N, C-alpha and C positions, 0 to 999 in steps of 0.2 A: 644324805649319806646312803650308800647302798651296802647292805649286809650280805655277805656270802657265807652261808652256814655250811661248813664242809667237813669232810674227813681229813685226817692229817695227810699232807702231801698230795691232795687231789689236783690232778692236772687241769681239769675243767676250771676250777676256781682260780688257779694260778693264771691261766690264759685269759679268763674273763676279767680278772682284776686288772691285768695289764691293759686290756682293751678299754676298760672304763677309765682308767687313769690317763691313757693317751688322749681321751676326749675331755679331760679335765674334771671328771667326777671324783668325789671323795668316796672311798670304800673302806670296809673293814672285814677281813676274813676272820671268822669265828669258828674254831674247831669244836668247841663244846660250850654252848651258850650258858648253861646253868652251872658250869664249873668256872668259867672265866668272868662271869658277871653276876651281880645280884639283881634279880628281876622283880620289880614290884608291878603286879598286874591286877587291876581292878576291873571286874566284869560287871557291868550294869545292864539294865533292861534295854537301853537304847544304844549304848556304845561302850567300848572298853578304853582304858587308859593304862599305858605301860611305861615304866621307866627302867632303863638298863644302866646300871652303875658298874663300870668295868674296873678291874684291878689297878689300871693306870690312872684312875681318877676321873676319866671321862664319863659323863652322864648323857644319855641320849633318850629322848622320848619317842614314842611311836609316831608322833607327828613329824619328827625329823628324819624318819626312815623313808626314802624315796622308792625303794624296791628291795626285794629279797630273792636271792637264789638259794634254794633249799636242796641240800644233798644229804642222803641218809648215811650216817656214820657207820663204820663197821663195828662189830661187837668185840669188846675187849674184856677178857675175864680179869677180875680183881684177885690178886694173890692174897689179899688180906681179909676178904669176906667170903662166906659160903656161897656156892653157886646160886642157890635159891634167892639169897638176899641180893646178889648182883643182878640177876634177871629181873627181880621185882623193882629194884631201884631204877634200872634202865627203862623199864616199861613206864614207870611213873614220870620220869623226866621226859620221855618222848611224848607221852600223852599231854603233858603240860605244854611242850613245844608246839604240838599240832594245834592245841586249843588257842594258843597265842597267835600262831600264824593265821588261823582261820578268822581271827578278829580284826586283822589289819586291813586298811583301805588301800594300801599301796599295791602295785603289781607284785605278784609272787610267782616264781618259777621253781618248783611246782607247788601248788596249794593242795597237798595230798589229803584226801579223806582218810579217816582212820582205817576203814575197811581195806584199803590198798596198802597202807603202811605196815599193817600187822598180818596181812594175808599171805598164804603160801604161793606167791606169785611165780616161783620157779617152775611150777607145774603147768604145762600147756593145757591140761584138762581143766584147770581153774578158769581159763580164758575162753574155752570153747563156746559156751552159751552166750558170751558177750560178743564174740567175733561174728558169729553166723548172721545176726540181723543186718550186718553191713556187707554181706556177700563175701566175707573173708573166711577161707577154709583153713583149718589147722592142718599141718603136715601129718600124714598117716604115721602112727606110732612106730611101725616096723621099719619106716624109712628115715626116721629123724636123724640117725647117726650116719647114714650113707649118702644122702642127697646133699649136694653143695648148697650152701645158703649165703646170703649177702646181707650186710648190715645196712639199715636205712633209718634215718631219724626224721621225725616230724617236729618242727618248731613252729607253733602257730599254724599257719596254712602252708608253710614251706616244707617240701619233701626233699630230703637230702640223701642220695644214695652214695654208698662208699665206692671207691674206685674199682672199676672192672665189672660192675653189675650190668647184666644184659638189659638193653632198652625194652625188651619184651616184658620185663617184670613190672614196668611202670604202669601197667593197666590197673594196678591196685592203689595208685596214689590217692585218688579221691576218697576211697574207702578207709585208707589209713588215717587220713586227716579227720574224717568223721568219727572214727573209732576213738582217736585221741580226745576229741572234744566231748565224746560221751563219758569219758573218764574224768572230765574237768581238768585235764592236764595240758600245760603249754608245751612240754618237751617230753617226747616218748621215743624210745628206740625199739626197733624190731629186727628180727632176722627173717628174711623171706627166702624160702627154698625154691629152686628152679626144678619143678617136678615134671618138666617136659610138656605135659598137657596144660598146666596152668601154674601161676605162682601160688604158693601156700605159705601160711605163717608157721615158722619153725620156733619162734620165741617172741614173747612180748616183754619188754623191759621198761617199766615205768620209772625205774631208777637207772638212767642211761650210764653206760660205762665211759663213753666219749673217747677214751684214749685208744680204743681199737680202730678208730677211723684213721684214714690217711691224712696227711697234713692239709691238703686242700679241703677235705671234708670237714676237718676240725675248724678251719678258718671260716668256712661258710656257716657252721653251727654257731660260732661265736658272733658272727655278724647278725644272724637272725635273733639270737638271744638278746643282743644289744637293742634291737628294734623293740622286742617284746617288753623289755624291762624299762626302757627310757622313754617310751611313747605314752603320754598321759592317758590316752583313751583306753589303754589296756588295764587301767586300774579297776579292780573289782570292788563291789560294795561289801562292807563289813557284814559279818553274820551277827545277828542279835541273839540274845539269850534264848528266846523261844525256838530259834532255828539251829541252836547248837546241838552237837551230838553227845554232849556230856549227859 
């Protein structure tokens, strides 16, 4: 079975689930794992074991999970709990989710490190030092709101530009793939600015929006995600306790 861990109404998960089902794969969309299931997770020195018991009575072990698509849920304030308690509870649940995801042997899109999950990724300044070793230049601050930019996704080694992007911008394709790999992510979205003299990075989005792409772009993204999730050689080794970030 494939797990699609998503936000409510996420278009990517809806399209991806349909694509998987057309190929005969069993799927389950989960909007909040720790609210919709009781998860028993045993972390040992050599491997971990997890059982997910869902409210409908179905029980699935980690050995029965063939792949996972992980999407970051949006933040929802609780009307019944103080803000501090809500933030703390959310952080605890997300830390547990990341720890569990890191322990799985199956392919995962994306297997986020904690530093990216909780980092201020909306700031381009955060990415500057990471981009430059790959020959990628961030857009100049005073031009970010005035220069036209184009969306581009990297899925594995495939670079997918949104409709209408100039061919001249594709000189950064290899660097974008290398940068995504340096983050340990399978699927990354960028905005690349056409700054006349050269393409520059206007945004890095490790949590891709997907829905902003044209239909043909979304179809190509789904096709490549299928390859990444259903091809056995994409399975990553589980992390052991000494290698954990806990």
